[in-house]
C-alpha positions in Angstrom: -28.0 -43.4 -15.9 -26.4 -43.9 -19.1 -22.9 -45.5 -19.1 -21.3 -42.9 -21.5 -18.9 -40.0 -21.5 -17.2 -38.0 -23.9 -14.1 -35.4 -23.7 -12.6 -33.4 -26.6 -9.1 -32.0 -26.2 -6.9 -29.7 -28.1 -3.6 -31.2 -29.3 -2.3 -28.7 -31.8 -3.3 -25.9 -34.2 -5.5 -28.4 -36.1 -5.5 -31.5 -34.2 -8.4 -32.7 -31.8 -8.2 -35.8 -29.8 -11.5 -37.3 -28.6 -12.2 -39.9 -26.1 -15.7 -41.5 -26.3 -16.8 -44.2 -23.7 -19.8 -46.1 -24.6 -20.0 -49.7 -23.3 -19.4 -52.2 -25.7 -19.9 -49.7 -28.7 -17.3 -49.3 -31.4 -18.4 -46.6 -33.7 -16.4 -46.1 -36.7 -18.0 -42.8 -37.6 -19.7 -40.6 -34.9 -19.9 -37.8 -37.7 -17.9 -35.1 -35.7 -18.4 -31.4 -36.4 -16.8 -28.2 -34.9 -18.5 -24.9 -34.0 -16.6 -21.8 -33.3 -18.6 -19.1 -31.2 -22.0 -20.5 -32.1 -21.2 -20.6 -35.9 -22.5 -23.1 -38.1 -20.6 -26.4 -37.2 -18.2 -27.8 -39.6 -17.4 -31.5 -40.5 -14.1 -32.7 -39.1 -11.9 -35.3 -40.9 -11.2 -38.5 -38.7 -7.3 -39.2 -39.1 -7.2 -42.2 -36.7 -9.2 -44.5 -34.7 -8.5 -46.7 -31.8 -10.7 -49.0 -29.7 -9.7 -50.3 -26.3 -11.8 -51.7 -23.5 -15.0 -49.6 -24.2 -12.9 -46.4 -25.1 -13.0 -45.0 -28.6 -10.2 -42.8 -29.2 -10.4 -40.5 -32.2 -7.7 -38.2 -33.8 -9.5 -35.5 -35.8 -8.3 -32.8 -38.2 -10.0 -29.1 -37.8 -10.7 -27.5 -41.1 -9.0 -24.3 -39.9 -6.5 -23.2 -37.2 -7.6 -23.3 -33.7 -6.9 -20.1 -31.9 -7.2 -19.1 -28.2 -10.2 -16.7 -27.2 -12.8 -18.6 -28.8 -15.4 -21.1 -27.8 -15.2 -24.4 -29.8 -17.9 -27.0 -29.3 -17.7 -30.4 -30.7 -20.9 -32.0 -32.0 -21.6 -35.6 -33.0 -24.8 -36.9 -34.6 -25.4 -39.8 -31.9 -23.9 -38.5 -28.8 -24.5 -34.8 -28.3 -22.0 -32.2 -27.8 -18.9 -31.1 -25.6 -16.9 -28.0 -25.2 -13.3 -28.3 -26.7 -10.7 -28.2 -23.9 -8.1 -25.8 -25.0 -5.8 -26.4 -21.9 -3.1 -28.2 -23.8 -2.3 -25.0 -25.7 -0.4 -23.6 -22.6 2.0 -26.6 -22.9 3.2 -25.8 -26.3 6.6 -24.5 -27.0 5.2 -21.4 -28.6 2.7 -20.4 -25.9 5.0 -18.2 -23.9 6.5 -16.4 -26.9 3.0 -15.8 -28.3 1.2 -14.8 -25.0 3.8 -13.3 -22.8 2.7 -9.9 -21.7 4.5 -7.0 -19.9 1.9 -4.4 -19.9 -0.4 -3.3 -16.9 -2.3 -6.1 -14.8 -4.8 -5.6 -11.7 -6.5 -2.4 -11.1 -4.9 1.1 -12.2 -6.4 4.3 -11.1 -6.1 7.4 -13.2 -7.3 11.0 -12.2 -10.7 10.1 -13.4 -10.6 6.5 -14.3 -10.5 3.1 -13.0 -9.0 0.4 -15.5 -8.8 -3.4 -15.0 -6.4 -5.8 -16.6 -6.7 -9.7 -16.5 -4.3 -11.9 -18.5 -6.6 -14.8 -19.2 -5.4 -16.0 -22.7 -7.4 -19.3 -22.6 -10.7 -17.7 -21.7 -13.4 -17.4 -24.6 -15.4 -14.8 -22.4 -14.5 -12.8 -19.1 -17.2 -11.0 -17.3 -17.0 -8.8 -14.2 -19.3 -8.8 -11.0 -18.8 -5.1 -10.0 -20.3 -3.9 -6.4 -19.9 -0.3 -5.9 -21.7 2.0 -3.4 -24.4 -0.7 -2.8 -25.2 -1.6 -6.4 -24.2 -4.6 -8.2 -23.4 -4.7 -12.1 -22.3 -7.2 -14.5 -19.8 -6.0 -17.0 -18.1 -7.7 -20.1 -14.4 -7.2 -20.6 -12.7 -6.9 -24.0 -10.1 -9.3 -25.3 -6.9 -7.7 -26.3 -3.3 -8.9 -27.4 -1.8 -11.6 -25.5 -5.1 -12.7 -24.0 -5.5 -9.8 -21.6 -9.2 -8.9 -20.9 -9.7 -5.4 -20.1 -12.5 -2.7 -19.0 -12.3 1.0 -18.0 -14.6 3.2 -16.2 -14.5 7.0 -16.3 -14.6 7.4 -12.6 -12.6 6.3 -9.4 -14.2 3.4 -8.1 -12.4 3.6 -4.7 -13.8 0.9 -2.3 -15.6 -1.1 -5.1 -15.6 -4.9 -4.7 -15.2 -7.1 -7.7 -14.7 -10.7 -9.0 -14.1 -12.1 -12.5 -16.6 -14.6 -14.2 -14.4 -16.5 -16.6 -15.4 -19.0 -19.4 -12.4 -21.5 -19.8 -13.1 -24.5 -22.0 -16.8 -24.0 -21.9 -16.7 -24.1 -18.0 -17.8 -21.0 -16.1 -15.8 -20.1 -13.0 -15.9 -17.0 -10.7 -12.7 -15.9 -9.0 -10.7 -12.9 -7.5 -8.2 -11.1 -9.3 -4.6 -12.8 -9.2 -3.2 -9.3 -9.2 -5.6 -7.8 -6.4 -3.8 -5.6 -3.8 -7.0 -5.5 -1.4 -9.5 -8.1 -0.7 -12.7 -9.0 1.1 -12.7 -11.7 3.8 -11.4 -15.1 2.8 -10.5 -13.9 -0.6 -14.2 -13.6 -1.5 -13.9 -10.6 -3.5 -11.0 -8.0 -4.7 -11.2 -4.6 -3.8 -10.1 -1.4 -5.4 -7.8 0.7 -3.1 -5.9 4.0 -3.5 -2.6 3.1 -2.1 -1.3 6.5 -2.7 -3.7 8.3 -0.3 -2.4 6.3 2.6 0.8 4.6 2.2 3.5 5.9 4.6 6.9 7.4 3.0 9.1 4.4 3.3 11.7 5.6 1.1 11.9 8.7 3.2 12.9 6.8 6.3 16.6 7.2 7.4 18.0 3.7 8.3 21.3 2.8 9.9 24.0 2.0 7.3 23.8 -1.7 6.0 26.6 -2.4 3.6 27.1 -6.3 3.4 25.0 -9.3 4.2 27.3 -10.2 7.0 26.4 -7.1 9.0 22.6 -8.4 9.5 21.5 -10.1 12.6 18.2 -11.7 11.8 15.4 -12.5 14.1 12.4 -14.8 12.8 8.7 -14.1 14.2 5.2 -14.3 13.5 2.9 -11.3 14.2 0.3 -13.8 16.1 2.9 -15.5 18.1 4.5 -12.4 19.3 1.3 -10.6 20.4 -1.2 -13.6 21.6 0.0 -14.6 24.8 -2.8 -13.6 27.5 -0.2 -12.8 30.2 0.8 -9.4 28.8 -1.3 -6.3 28.5 -1.3 -6.3 24.9 -4.7 -5.1 23.9 -5.2 -6.1 20.2 -3.8 -9.6 20.6 -2.6 -11.6 17.5 -2.7 -8.7 15.3 -0.4 -6.3 13.3 -1.9 -3.4 15.5 -1.1 -5.4 18.7 2.5 -6.2 17.9 3.1 -2.4 17.1 1.7 -1.3 20.6 4.2 0.5 22.8 4.7 0.4 26.4 3.2 -3.0 26.8 4.5 -5.1 29.7 4.6 -8.7 30.8 3.3 -9.7 34.3 6.7 -9.3 35.5 6.9 -5.8 34.3 9.4 -6.6 31.4 8.8 -5.2 27.9 6.5 -7.2 25.5 5.7 -7.1 21.8 7.4 -4.2 19.8 9.2 -2.9 22.8 10.8 -6.3 23.6 11.7 -6.9 20.0 13.4 -3.6 19.6 15.3 -4.0 22.7 17.0 -7.0 21.6 19.4 -5.5 19.4 18.9 -7.4 16.0 19.0 -5.7 12.7 16.4 -7.4 10.6 13.2 -8.8 11.7 12.1 -11.5 9.5 8.0 -11.7 9.5 6.8 -15.2 8.9 4.1 -15.1 6.1 2.0 -12.1 6.2 0.7 -12.4 2.6 -2.8 -13.6 2.3 -3.0 -17.3 3.2 -5.7 -20.0 3.1 -6.1 -21.9 6.1 -7.6 -19.5 8.8 -11.1 -18.4 8.6 -10.9 -14.4 8.6 -14.3 -14.2 10.0 -13.3 -16.1 13.0 -9.5 -15.8 13.2 -9.0 -17.1 16.8 -10.6 -20.4 16.2 -7.8 -21.9 14.2 -4.3 -21.5 13.9 -1.7 -21.8 10.8 1.6 -20.3 10.4 0.7 -19.4 6.7 2.8 -21.4 4.4 -0.2 -22.0 2.2 -0.7 -18.9 -0.1 -3.8 -17.6 -1.5 -3.0 -14.0 -2.8 0.6 -12.9 -3.4 -0.2 -9.1 -3.3 -2.6 -8.8 -0.3 -1.7 -9.1 3.4 -3.3 -11.6 5.5 -6.7 -10.8 7.1 -6.7 -12.7 10.2 -4.0 -10.4 11.8 -6.3 -7.2 11.1 -8.0 -5.5 14.1 -10.9 -4.6 12.1 -11.6 -7.9 10.2 -14.3 -6.8 7.9 -12.5 -3.7 6.7 -10.2 -4.5 3.5 -8.0 -1.6 4.3 -7.6 -2.5 7.8 -5.1 -5.3 7.0 -3.1 -3.1 4.7 -2.8 0.1 6.7 -2.0 -1.7 10.0 0.8 -3.9 8.3 2.0 -0.8 6.7 2.3 1.0 10.0 3.9 -2.1 11.7 6.7 -2.3 9.2 7.0 1.9 9.3 7.4 1.6 13.0 10.1 -1.1 13.2 12.1 0.7 10.5 11.6 3.9 12.4 13.3 2.2 15.3 16.2 1.3 13.1 15.0 -2.3 12.4 14.8 -3.5 8.8 11.8 -6.0 7.9 12.5 -9.1 6.0 9.3 -10.9 4.5 9.1 -14.9 4.4 7.6 -15.5 1.0 6.2 -19.0 -0.6 6.6 -18.9 -4.5 7.2 -22.5 -4.6 3.7 -23.8 -4.1 -0.1 -22.9 -3.4 -2.2 -24.4 -0.7 -4.4 -26.5 -3.6 -3.5 -26.1 -7.3 -7.0 -27.1 -8.6 -8.8 -24.5 -6.4 -6.3 -21.8 -6.8 -7.0 -18.5 -8.2 -4.4 -19.3 -11.1 -5.8 -22.5 -12.1 -9.3 -20.7 -12.5 -7.9 -18.0 -14.6 -5.5 -20.0 -16.8 -5.8 -23.8 -16.3 -2.5 -25.7 -16.6 -0.3 -22.9 -17.0 1.0 -21.9 -13.4 2.0 -25.2 -12.2 5.0 -27.5 -13.1 4.3 -30.9 -14.6 6.1 -34.2 -14.7 6.7 -35.7 -18.1 3.7 -38.1 -17.9 1.3 -35.0 -17.0 0.9 -35.3 -13.3 1.7 -32.4 -10.9 5.5 -32.0 -10.0 5.5 -32.3 -6.2 8.9 -31.4 -5.1 7.3 -29.1 -2.4 5.6 -32.2 -0.9 2.4 -30.0 -0.7 0.8 -31.2 -3.7 2.2 -28.7 -6.5 5.1 -26.7 -7.4 4.8 -23.3 -9.2 6.2 -23.3 -12.8 8.5 -20.5 -11.9 10.3 -21.0 -15.3 7.3 -20.0 -17.3 7.4 -16.2 -18.1 4.0 -15.1 -16.5 4.7 -17.0 -13.5 8.0 -15.3 -13.2 6.6 -11.9 -13.8 4.0 -12.5 -11.1 6.7 -13.3 -8.6 8.9 -10.4 -9.6 5.7 -8.1 -9.5 4.8 -9.3 -6.1 8.6 -8.7 -4.8 8.5 -5.1 -6.2 5.0 -4.4 -4.8 5.8 -5.3 -1.3 9.1 -3.5 -1.4 7.5 -0.2 -2.7 4.2 -0.2 -0.6 5.1 -2.0 2.4 9.0 -1.0 2.8 10.0 -4.6 2.8 14.0 -4.8 2.9 14.5 -8.5 2.2 13.0 -11.8 1.3 13.3 -15.2 2.9 12.4 -17.6 0.1 10.6 -20.8 1.1 11.9 -23.9 -0.6 14.1 -21.5 -2.9 15.5 -24.7 -4.5 12.1 -25.0 -6.3 12.7 -21.7 -8.1 14.6 -21.7 -11.2 17.9 -19.9 -11.6 16.8 -17.3 -14.0 13.9 -16.2 -12.0 16.2 -15.6 -9.1 18.4 -13.6 -11.1 15.5 -11.4 -12.4 14.3 -11.2 -8.9 17.8 -9.8 -7.6 18.0 -7.2 -10.5 14.8 -5.7 -10.1 14.9 -5.8 -6.1 18.7 -4.3 -5.9 17.2 -1.4 -8.3 14.8 -0.5 -5.8 17.0 -1.2 -2.8 20.8 -2.0 -3.3 21.1 -3.2 0.3 18.0 -5.7 -0.3 18.7 -9.1 1.6 17.8 -12.3 -0.5 18.1 -15.6 1.2 16.3 -18.9 1.5 16.0 -22.8 1.9 18.6 -24.0 -0.7 17.5 -27.5 -0.5 17.6 -29.6 -3.7 13.8 -30.6 -3.9 12.7 -33.1 -6.5 10.9 -30.6 -8.5 10.7 -31.5 -12.3 13.6 -29.1 -13.3 17.1 -30.1 -14.2 19.4 -29.8 -11.3 21.6 -27.2 -12.9 18.7 -24.9 -13.2 17.5 -25.0 -9.6 18.2 -22.0 -7.1 19.9 -24.4 -4.7 22.8 -24.1 -2.4 24.6 -26.5 -4.6 24.3 -23.8 -7.3 25.5 -21.2 -5.0 28.2 -20.0 -7.3 25.5 -18.7 -9.7 24.1 -16.9 -7.1 26.9 -15.1 -5.4 24.9 -12.4 -3.6 22.2 -14.7 -2.1 22.6 -16.6 1.1 21.1 -20.0 2.1 20.2 -21.5 5.3 23.2 -23.5 6.4 22.0 -27.0 7.6 25.6 -28.2 8.0 26.2 -25.5 10.6 22.9 -26.5 12.4 23.6 -30.3 12.6 27.2 -29.8 13.5 26.7 -27.3 16.2 23.8 -28.7 18.0 22.9 -32.0 16.2 20.5 -33.5 14.0 16.8 -32.0 13.7 15.2 -35.2 12.6 12.5 -36.4 14.9 13.9 -39.9 15.2 17.4 -38.6 15.9 16.6 -35.8 18.7 19.1 -37.6 21.0 22.1 -36.9 18.6 24.4 -34.4 19.8 26.4 -31.6 17.9 29.8 -30.4 19.3 28.0 -27.9 21.8 25.9 -30.4 23.1 29.1 -32.5 24.0 29.9 -34.6 21.0 33.7 -34.4 20.7 33.8 -35.9 17.3 32.2 -32.8 15.8 35.0 -30.5 17.1 36.6 -30.4 13.5 33.3 -30.0 11.9 32.4 -27.0 14.2 35.7 -25.2 13.0 34.4 -25.4 9.5 31.0 -24.2 10.4 32.5 -21.3 12.3 34.4 -20.2 9.3 31.0 -20.0 7.4 31.3 -23.4 5.6 33.3 -21.6 2.8 37.0 -22.8 3.5 38.5 -26.1 2.6 38.8 -27.2 6.1 37.7 -30.8 7.0 35.0 -30.7 4.3 35.1 -29.0 0.8 33.7 -25.5 0.9 30.0 -25.4 0.8 29.6 -21.8 -0.4 31.8 -19.3 -2.2 32.0 -16.7 0.5 30.7 -16.8 4.3 28.2 -14.2 3.3 26.1 -17.0 1.6 26.0 -19.0 5.0 22.8 -18.3 7.2 24.0 -19.5 10.6 21.2 -21.1 12.7 20.3 -23.7 15.1 16.7 -23.1 15.3 14.0 -21.9 13.1 10.2 -22.3 12.8 10.5 -25.8 11.6 11.0 -28.8 13.9 11.2 -28.6 17.7 12.9 -25.9 19.4 16.7 -25.8 20.3 15.8 -26.0 23.9 13.7 -29.2 23.2 16.5 -30.7 21.4 18.6 -30.1 24.6 16.2 -31.6 26.8 16.1 -35.0 24.8 20.0 -35.2 23.8 21.2 -34.0 27.2 18.6 -35.5 29.5 19.8 -36.0 32.9 21.6 -32.5 33.0 20.0 -29.9 35.2 17.9 -26.8 33.8 21.0 -24.8 34.8 23.3 -27.0 32.8 20.9 -26.9 29.7 20.7 -23.1 29.9 24.3 -23.1 29.9 24.4 -25.1 26.7 21.7 -22.7 25.2 24.1 -19.8 25.9 26.8 -21.7 24.1 24.7 -22.3 20.9 23.5 -18.5 20.9 26.9 -17.5 21.1 28.2 -19.6 18.5 25.8 -18.5 16.3 26.3 -14.8 17.0 30.3 -14.9 16.4 30.4 -17.2 13.5 31.3 -16.0 10.1 28.2 -15.6 7.8 24.9 -14.3 9.0 23.4 -15.0 12.2 19.7 -16.2 12.5 17.5 -16.5 15.5 13.9 -17.8 16.1 11.6 -16.1 18.3 12.2 -17.2 22.0 15.6 -19.2 21.1 17.1 -16.5 23.2 15.3 -17.6 26.4 14.8 -21.4 25.6 11.4 -21.4 24.6 9.8 -25.0 24.2 7.3 -26.5 21.6 6.7 -29.4 24.0 8.8 -31.5 21.4 6.3 -30.7 18.5 8.4 -31.4 15.3 5.8 -29.7 13.1 3.7 -27.1 14.7 2.4 -25.2 11.8 -1.2 -25.7 12.9 -0.6 -26.8 16.7 -2.3 -23.5 18.2 -1.0 -20.7 20.2 -0.3 -22.7 23.3 2.6 -24.4 21.5 3.7 -21.6 19.0 3.2 -18.3 21.0 6.0 -16.3 22.6 5.3 -17.4 26.3 6.3 -14.1 28.0 5.9 -15.8 31.5 9.1 -17.6 30.7 10.6 -14.4 29.7 10.2 -13.2 33.2 11.7 -16.3 34.5 14.6 -16.1 32.3 15.1 -12.3 31.5 18.7 -12.7 32.2 19.0 -14.9 29.0 17.4 -12.1 27.1 19.9 -9.7 28.4 22.8 -12.0 27.6 21.3 -12.2 23.9 21.3 -8.4 23.5 24.9 -8.2 24.9 25.8 -10.7 22.1 24.4 -8.4 19.5 26.3 -5.4 20.7 29.4 -7.6 20.9 28.9 -8.6 17.0 28.1 -4.9 16.2 31.5 -3.9 17.6 33.6 -6.6 16.0 33.6 -5.9 12.2 36.1 -8.5 11.4 33.0 -10.9 11.8 31.5 -9.4 8.8 34.4 -10.6 6.7 33.3 -12.9 4.1 36.3 -13.5 1.9 37.5 -17.1 2.9 41.3 -16.3 2.3 41.2 -13.4 4.6 39.2 -15.3 7.2 41.6 -18.2 6.9 44.6 -15.7 7.7 42.6 -14.3 10.5 42.0 -17.4 12.4 44.1 -19.7 14.4 42.3 -22.7 16.3 43.7 -24.4 19.3 42.3 -27.6 20.6 42.1 -27.8 24.4 41.5 -31.3 26.1 39.6 -31.3 29.4 40.7 -33.7 32.3 38.0 -36.0 31.3 39.0 -36.1 27.7 36.4 -33.8 26.4 37.2 -31.2 23.8 37.2 -27.4 24.2 38.1 -24.9 21.6 40.2 -21.6 21.5 39.6 -19.6 18.3 42.2 -16.8 18.2 41.7 -13.9 15.9 44.9 -12.4 14.5 45.7 -9.6 12.1 42.3 -7.8 13.0 43.8 -4.4 13.6 42.8 -3.2 10.1 39.2 -3.7 10.7 36.6 -1.0 12.1 36.7 -2.7 15.8 37.9 -1.5 19.1 40.1 -4.7 19.4 43.5 -5.5 18.5 43.4 -9.0 20.0 40.6 -11.2 20.4 40.3 -14.8 21.7 37.2 -16.8 22.0 37.0 -19.9 24.3 34.1 -22.6 23.8 34.1 -25.1 26.7 31.1 -27.5 26.1 32.5 -29.9 28.7 31.6 -30.2 32.2 35.2 -29.7 33.4 36.9 -26.4 34.4 39.6 -25.7 31.8 42.7 -23.6 32.9 44.7 -21.8 30.1 47.9 -19.8 30.4 47.9 -16.7 28.0 51.2 -15.5 27.0 50.4 -11.8 28.4 47.8 -10.2 30.3 44.5 -9.7 28.4 41.2 -8.2 29.2 37.9 -10.1 30.0 35.9 -9.1 27.1 32.7 -11.4 27.3 31.7 -13.7 30.0 28.4 -14.9 31.4 27.6 -11.4 32.7 27.6 -10.3 29.0 30.0 -7.9 27.2 32.4 -6.3 29.5 34.1 -3.8 26.9 33.7 -0.4 28.8 32.2 -1.8 32.0 35.5 -3.0 33.7 39.0 -3.5 33.3 39.8 -7.0 34.5 43.1 -8.4 33.2 44.1 -11.9 33.3 46.9 -14.1 32.3 45.8 -17.4 33.7 42.3 -18.1 32.6 39.9 -20.4 34.4 37.1 -21.3 32.0 34.1 -22.7 33.7 32.3 -25.7 32.6 29.7 -25.1 29.7 30.9 -21.7 29.0 31.8 -19.0 26.4 34.5 -16.7 27.3 36.3 -13.8 25.2 39.6 -12.1 26.3 41.4 -9.4 24.3 43.1 -6.2 24.3 41.5 -2.9 22.7 43.3 -0.8 20.5 43.6 1.8 23.2 44.7 -0.3 26.0 48.0 1.2 27.4 48.6 -1.1 30.3 47.0 -3.6 32.7 44.6 -2.7 35.4 43.7 -4.9 38.3 44.8 -8.4 38.2 42.2 -11.0 38.6 41.6 -14.6 38.1 38.0 -14.5 38.4 36.2 -15.0 34.8 
C-alpha cells in the first residue's frame, strides 16, 4: 500500500488549501488544476507552500469564484485527483445571508400534485429513490435558489416511500428527508402521508380554561412506562394504543393506564420523547429500552410505540388519537423535546444533507459538547432555528400539543427561544414553554443562552427549579444521596424552604432566582436520577416504611401548594422505586415501568395526591406569581419541637380578593418526629389532613391544634362560614 494521501478544501471564494502527504517527498510544483462539473481542468496558481514532517501544504488560487452547487475536482500531474471539499463554506459569515430559505420544505400535496423540497446548498447533485405501488424509480431533482432541490409529480403519491441520494464534496450518501412527517421503520425511508385525511380536529376541542402558567399541575410520564406492566389487563402493552385503552385494571381492581392518569386531577400530561429516536430497533421494540433523548427525526413519532410496527401510519394515527383522548378528558398534553443534540452528529440526517452546518463548533473546529452527548445543535444558525420552529408548529397543529418541555434549554440561544414563543403563541396563546435552564458549557456566550440566569429575557418561560428540589428534599447527586433537605429532617434548610415556597422570586435568604413565581417549575423528582422514595430510603434509613411514606406525603404536599408550577414524575405520588438507579435511561422495563402492584398496595397515596390536586384548583391565591403580592400574602412562623426540630406555619392573609372558598388559610409542615401543639387565636376548620381535602366533607373546628409527627395540615375558614360546628381536637 502506498504511503500517501491528498485532501483539498475550500477556504474562500478563490482560495483552496491542499494537504498532500507523501513520505519524505517535498514537491515544489505538483502542477494543480481544477475542473468544474467535468469541464476541462484549468491550472491553479500556488500562492504559498509549507513542508512539515512529510506534509506538503499548498495554498492555491482558483481562476474563478467557487460557488456552491457544483462538483469541483482537483487534479495533479503526479498524484491523481481529489474532489474539493466545500464544507468550510457553511462557516463563512455570509453563508446564512446567502442561503437562508423560507419557502416550502419536505413534501407538499396538491389537488393532483406531489412536490418535494430539500435544502442542500452544498450538494452538487441530488437524486430521489422513489418507491410507489411496488415500482422503484430514480429521479433527478432540480437545483433552485438558496440551494433548494425540487421535483414535482402530477399525481398524489400517497403512501410512496422515498430517500434522497446526495452528492456532497464528491461523496455520495443516501438519507431520509429531514422534513419527513412519516417514516418507514428505523428511519429507513421517508413516506408521503396525507394528514388532512385523518388528523382529528384538535382546534375544535373545548378545553378547560387555562389563563396562567401557575394554574398548571404537570405530570411527567412515558408512553411505554405507563402501559408495559404485565400485571394489568392493558392489551397493547408499551404502545400509544395501550396507554389509550379505557376500562383497564390492575390485579387489585384499580384503574390502570389512561383511566388511572385521568383520575389524578393534574392539568397537563408531559409525555417523555415521542418523536422518532434512534436507540430502539423498531422491528423488535421489546428487545431493548430507552427513554428517547437521542433524536433521529423531528417531525415523525417514535415507531416502537406503534401497535402495527410495519405500518408507517400506525404511529401517527395512534399518537394523534392518544393526545385527542387526553384532551377530550380535559388534560392538556405537553411534549418533551430535545433540540440541543442528536444521537450522533456524523451519522445524522443533518450531517448527510448539509455537512458541517447543523452543529455548533468550538473555535478550534471541534464539536461543541455542552450537552455532554457529543454534539450541540447550532440553534443560532438560521436554518437550524427554522427547523426547530417548524417542528414546534407541526406538533401543535397536527398533534394538538399544548406545550413543550425543552431538554437542556440552556443550549438553545435566546433569539431562537423568542421566535419559538412568537409562533407558538400565535397558534395557542396559552401554550406552556419551559425547560432545563442549566448553564451548559456550549460554545455560545452566556448572555445569549436560554438559561435560568437569563430569566429576565424570557419572562413567559419557566425553568426547572433545582434550588427548590435540593432545599426541600436534598441533593440528587449519587454521592450525596444521604444529604437531607428540610422535609427529610434538616432543620438548617428551614429558611431556604421559605425561599423555595415563595417561588424563589422573593429576596428572602437568597437573592431572587426568577422574576416571578410563574417561572419556577417546583419539583423533587423527574425522570433523571433516582426516585424521591429512593432518596428517602437512603437519607432516612432506619425509619419505618410508614415514616418514609409520611415524608413522601410531605414532599408531594410541598410541591403542590408552593407558589409556582407543581411538577410530578410518574409514580412519585405512590413512592415508586428505581432500585437506586441514578440514570435509568436504558435500564429496562423492570426499573422504569409504573409498577401497578405497588399502586394496589398504596392506593391511599394516589387518593391523597388526587385530593391535593383538588385543593390547589380551589385555592386560586396559589396561582399568584407577582413577588410583591406574594410577600404581602404570606406570614411565616417557626415552631420548635420539644427535641429541637423545626416545624413551620405558613399563614395566608389578604386572600379574600382571590377566587377561592377561603378567607383564612394556615398551612403547617411538621417534618419532625415530635407532636406539635399550637393554639389558634380563634376556632378554625380542618381543611386538609392525612385523610385529604376536608372541604365540604365535614365541619370540624379546632382552636388548639395537635399536629402529628411527619404531617401536613391545613386549617382555615371559608368565606361562607357563619359559625363554628362541632369542636374537636382530633386532627
